[in-house]
C-alpha positions in Angstrom: -15.8 -39.5 -92.9 -13.6 -42.1 -91.3 -10.7 -40.9 -93.4 -11.3 -37.3 -92.0 -11.4 -38.6 -88.5 -8.0 -40.3 -89.0 -6.6 -37.2 -90.5 -7.7 -35.2 -87.5 -6.2 -37.7 -85.1 -2.9 -37.6 -87.0 -2.8 -33.8 -87.1 -3.7 -33.6 -83.5 -1.0 -36.0 -82.5 1.5 -34.1 -84.6 0.7 -30.8 -82.7 0.9 -32.6 -79.3 4.3 -34.0 -80.3 5.5 -30.5 -81.2 4.2 -29.2 -77.8 5.8 -32.0 -75.9 9.1 -31.3 -77.5 8.8 -27.6 -76.3 7.7 -28.8 -72.9 10.6 -31.2 -72.6 13.1 -28.4 -73.5 11.6 -26.1 -71.0 11.8 -28.8 -68.4 15.5 -29.0 -69.1 16.0 -25.3 -68.8 13.6 -24.5 -65.9 12.8 -27.9 -64.3 9.2 -28.2 -63.2 9.1 -24.7 -61.9 5.4 -24.4 -62.8 4.7 -26.7 -59.8 4.6 -23.6 -57.6 1.7 -22.0 -59.6 -1.5 -21.7 -57.7 -4.7 -22.3 -59.7 -5.5 -18.6 -60.1 -2.0 -17.8 -61.4 -2.3 -20.6 -63.9 -5.7 -19.3 -65.0 -4.2 -15.8 -65.4 -1.3 -17.2 -67.5 -3.8 -18.9 -69.8 -5.7 -15.6 -69.9 -2.8 -13.5 -71.0 -1.9 -16.0 -73.8 -5.4 -16.1 -75.1 -5.8 -12.3 -74.8 -2.6 -11.9 -76.8 -4.0 -14.1 -79.6 -7.1 -12.0 -79.7 -5.1 -8.8 -79.7 -3.0 -10.0 -82.6 -6.1 -11.2 -84.5 -7.6 -7.7 -84.1 -4.5 -5.6 -84.7 -2.9 -8.0 -87.3 0.5 -6.8 -86.2 2.9 -8.2 -83.6 5.4 -5.7 -82.1 7.5 -8.4 -80.6 7.7 -10.6 -83.7 6.0 -13.7 -82.3 2.9 -14.8 -84.0 -0.4 -16.5 -83.0 0.5 -20.1 -83.5 3.2 -20.2 -80.7 0.6 -18.8 -78.3 -1.8 -21.7 -79.2 1.1 -24.1 -78.5 1.7 -22.3 -75.1 -2.0 -22.6 -74.3 -1.8 -26.4 -75.0 1.2 -26.8 -72.6 -0.3 -24.6 -69.9 -3.6 -26.4 -70.2 -1.8 -29.7 -69.6 0.2 -28.1 -66.7 -3.2 -27.1 -65.3 -4.5 -30.7 -65.5 -1.3 -31.9 -63.7 -1.8 -29.2 -61.1 -5.4 -30.2 -60.5 -4.3 -33.8 -60.0 -1.2 -33.1 -57.9 -2.0 -29.7 -56.2 0.5 -26.9 -56.1 3.6 -26.9 -53.9 6.0 -24.3 -52.4 9.1 -25.9 -53.9 9.6 -27.9 -57.0 9.0 -31.6 -56.2 8.9 -33.3 -59.6 11.7 -34.6 -61.7 11.5 -33.9 -65.4 10.9 -37.6 -66.2 7.9 -37.7 -63.9 6.6 -34.5 -65.3 6.7 -36.0 -68.8 4.8 -39.0 -67.7 2.0 -36.8 -66.3 2.2 -34.7 -69.4 1.8 -37.8 -71.7 -1.1 -39.2 -69.7 -3.1 -35.9 -69.8 -2.2 -35.3 -73.5 -3.6 -38.8 -74.3 -6.7 -38.3 -72.2 -7.4 -35.0 -73.9 -6.8 -36.5 -77.3 -9.3 -39.3 -76.5 -11.9 -36.7 -75.4 -11.4 -34.9 -78.7 -11.8 -38.0 -80.7 -15.2 -38.8 -79.0 -16.4 -35.2 -79.4 -15.1 -35.0 -83.0 -17.0 -38.1 -83.9 -20.2 -36.7 -82.5 -19.7 -33.2 -84.1 -18.6 -34.5 -87.5 -15.5 -32.5 -87.9 -17.3 -29.2 -87.3 -14.1 -27.6 -86.1 -12.8 -27.6 -89.7 -15.5 -25.2 -90.8 -14.9 -22.8 -87.9 -12.8 -19.6 -88.0 -9.6 -19.5 -85.9 -10.9 -16.4 -84.2 -13.8 -18.5 -82.9 -11.4 -20.8 -81.2 -9.8 -17.8 -79.5 -13.2 -16.5 -78.3 -14.2 -20.0 -77.1 -10.9 -20.3 -75.2 -11.4 -17.0 -73.5 -14.9 -18.1 -72.6 -13.6 -21.3 -71.0 -11.0 -19.2 -69.1 -13.8 -17.0 -67.8 -15.7 -20.1 -66.7 -12.6 -21.3 -64.9 -12.3 -18.0 -63.1 -16.0 -18.2 -62.0 -15.5 -21.8 -60.8 -12.4 -20.7 -58.9 -14.3 -17.8 -57.3 -17.0 -20.3 -56.3 -14.3 -22.5 -54.8 -15.4 -25.3 -57.1 -19.0 -25.3 -55.7 -20.9 -25.4 -59.0 -24.5 -26.5 -59.3 -24.6 -28.0 -62.8 -21.4 -27.1 -64.7 -18.5 -29.2 -65.8 -15.4 -28.8 -63.6 -12.2 -27.0 -64.3 -10.6 -30.1 -65.8 -13.2 -30.2 -68.6 -12.6 -26.6 -69.3 -8.8 -27.2 -69.5 -9.3 -30.0 -71.9 -11.6 -27.9 -74.1 -9.0 -25.1 -74.1 -6.3 -27.6 -75.2 -8.6 -29.0 -77.9 -9.5 -25.6 -79.3 -5.8 -24.5 -79.2 -4.8 -27.7 -81.1 -7.4 -26.9 -83.7 -6.0 -23.4 -84.0 -2.5 -24.6 -84.3 -3.5 -27.1 -87.0 -5.3 -24.4 -89.0 -2.4 -21.9 -88.5 0.0 -24.6 -89.8 -2.1 -25.0 -92.9 -2.1 -21.3 -93.7 
């Protein structure tokens, strides 16, 4: 079992490394333009990515030639952007240099990895027996929960916060990317 946990950590880190490389290239091209996204716009961006995955799973055809795995990678990056935005708040003009954005990115990626390791220990690698379509549905459920929390202006009675939902979205998306990479 310990060997499986180490394999999962390695695969998870590999996907995060791939996502970070994409994030870094986009920082070069666009700067930290995402800093202007209000929470609801970010939630909607996550929604359209997850909805596209579900659509492609159902139709099994992509009309624009991009598959499911890149959308999982986008969910990971937008989830990390969401965590940064929760921490820093949104702004009207870009206020973050790429090097700073990468530091925030790395911190949240590592925090999310550590959460996955704890949960994966307790759940005994259950994710490996799940279908990729289940990750999609769970991600959509987490997005719906975020929408509800936003509508409640964060005033929940018992639920985890938006940050926990972002981390779960990232983790499910990493699992999806791992499984899609194996296919």
